[in-house]
C-alpha positions in Angstrom: -22.5 45.2 15.0 -25.5 44.3 17.1 -25.3 41.9 19.9 -27.5 39.4 18.1 -25.1 39.2 15.1 -22.1 38.8 17.5 -23.9 36.0 19.3 -24.7 34.2 16.1 -21.1 34.5 15.0 -19.9 33.1 18.4 -22.1 30.1 18.0 -20.9 29.5 14.4 -17.3 29.7 15.6 -18.0 27.3 18.4 -19.7 24.9 16.0 -16.7 24.9 13.7 -14.3 24.2 16.6 -16.5 21.3 17.7 -16.6 19.9 14.1 -12.8 20.2 13.9 -12.4 18.4 17.2 -14.8 15.6 16.2 -12.8 15.1 12.9 -9.5 14.9 14.8 -11.0 12.3 17.3 -12.5 10.3 14.4 -9.1 10.2 12.6 -7.2 9.2 15.7 -9.8 6.5 16.6 -9.5 5.1 13.1 -5.7 4.9 13.3 -5.9 3.3 16.7 -8.3 0.6 15.5 -5.6 -0.5 13.0 -5.9 -1.9 9.6 -9.0 -3.9 8.9 -8.5 -7.6 8.1 -8.4 -7.9 4.3 -10.2 -10.4 2.3 -7.5 -13.0 1.7 -7.4 -14.9 -1.6 -7.1 -18.7 -1.2 -3.6 -19.8 -0.3 -1.4 -21.1 -3.1 -0.3 -24.7 -3.0 3.1 -25.4 -1.7 5.7 -24.9 -4.4 7.3 -28.0 -5.9 11.0 -27.7 -6.2 12.7 -29.3 -9.2 16.4 -29.4 -9.7 17.2 -27.8 -13.0 20.3 -26.0 -14.0 19.7 -22.3 -14.4 21.5 -20.3 -17.0 23.4 -17.3 -15.6 21.5 -14.1 -16.3 18.2 -15.7 -17.3 14.9 -14.7 -15.7 14.7 -18.1 -14.0 18.1 -17.5 -12.4 17.0 -14.1 -11.0 14.1 -15.6 -9.1 10.5 -14.8 -9.2 8.6 -11.6 -9.1 10.1 -8.2 -8.1 8.7 -4.8 -7.5 11.2 -2.1 -8.5 10.7 1.5 -7.2 10.5 3.9 -10.1 9.4 7.1 -8.2 10.2 9.2 -6.2 13.9 9.8 -6.7 14.6 9.1 -2.9 13.7 5.4 -3.3 14.4 4.9 -7.0 16.0 1.6 -7.8 15.1 -0.2 -4.6 13.8 -3.7 -5.2 11.2 -5.8 -3.4 11.6 -9.5 -4.2 8.3 -11.3 -3.7 8.8 -15.1 -3.1 5.5 -15.7 -1.1 4.1 -12.6 0.6 5.5 -9.1 1.1 3.9 -6.2 3.0 4.6 -2.6 1.9 4.1 0.3 4.4 5.8 2.8 6.7 5.7 0.3 9.7 9.0 -1.3 10.8 7.4 -4.7 10.6 6.7 -4.5 6.9 8.8 -6.6 4.5 9.5 -3.4 2.5 9.4 -0.3 4.7 8.7 2.8 2.7 10.2 5.4 5.1 10.7 8.1 2.5 6.9 8.5 1.7 4.6 10.0 4.3 1.5 9.2 2.2 1.9 5.5 2.7 0.0 3.9 5.6 1.7 1.9 8.3 0.8 -1.4 6.6 -0.4 -0.2 3.2 -0.5 -3.2 0.7 0.5 -6.8 0.4 2.1 -8.4 -2.7 1.8 -12.2 -3.0 3.3 -14.6 -5.5 0.8 -17.4 -6.2 0.3 -19.8 -9.0 3.2 -18.2 -11.0 1.6 -14.8 -10.9 2.0 -11.7 -8.7 -1.0 -10.4 -6.8 -1.4 -7.0 -5.1 -4.1 -6.0 -2.5 -4.8 -2.9 -0.5 -4.9 -3.5 3.2 -7.4 -0.7 4.1 -5.0 2.1 3.5 -6.1 5.7 3.8 -4.8 6.9 0.4 -5.5 3.6 -1.5 -3.5 1.4 -3.8 -3.5 2.0 -7.6 -2.6 -0.4 -10.4 -2.0 1.3 -13.7 -3.8 4.4 -12.4 -7.0 2.6 -11.2 -7.7 2.3 -7.5 -8.2 -1.3 -6.4 -10.5 -2.6 -3.7 -9.8 -6.4 -4.0 -6.7 -8.5 -4.9 -5.5 -7.9 -8.5 -3.2 -10.0 -10.5 -0.3 -8.0 -12.0 1.4 -8.6 -15.3 5.0 -7.8 -16.2 5.4 -4.0 -16.6 2.3 -3.0 -14.6 2.7 0.0 -12.4 1.6 0.0 -8.7 1.3 3.2 -6.7 1.1 3.3 -2.9 1.1 6.9 -1.6 3.5 8.8 -3.9 5.7 5.7 -4.4 5.5 3.9 -7.7 6.6 0.3 -8.4 7.0 -1.6 -11.6 6.3 -5.3 -11.7 9.2 -7.4 -13.1 9.9 -11.0 -13.5 
């Protein structure tokens, strides 16, 4: 090969190395900045407690909303009870730490029980949050039986 071709190849290799390093720095800087502040839906009014007898085994006796892990097998059957707010992520400070899924962000999503409904919102995660297969970018109200996916972990909404 001629010296001119070798010089061009050297510069191409050098450019690829610099592009790779810039990508690494961009990803590290993004992780260090943390999760962006999400747009928070208006807070729910304080719950009014009424004293009623609850039948054993009824849905009222079991409490409010729950997210049940349906996949992967490593976490299957785990339950997240959502009374007010619950955060889902790999971080130790999350209400429900998903330590078995490396595709989940440190603080990935928030589930909120408001006005008798269950809401889910993505907190700026890298891989996104999906409800029934559709990626969400704002808080979404869940219905009983809806599927929520964070990383490779799937939850089913139950009441």
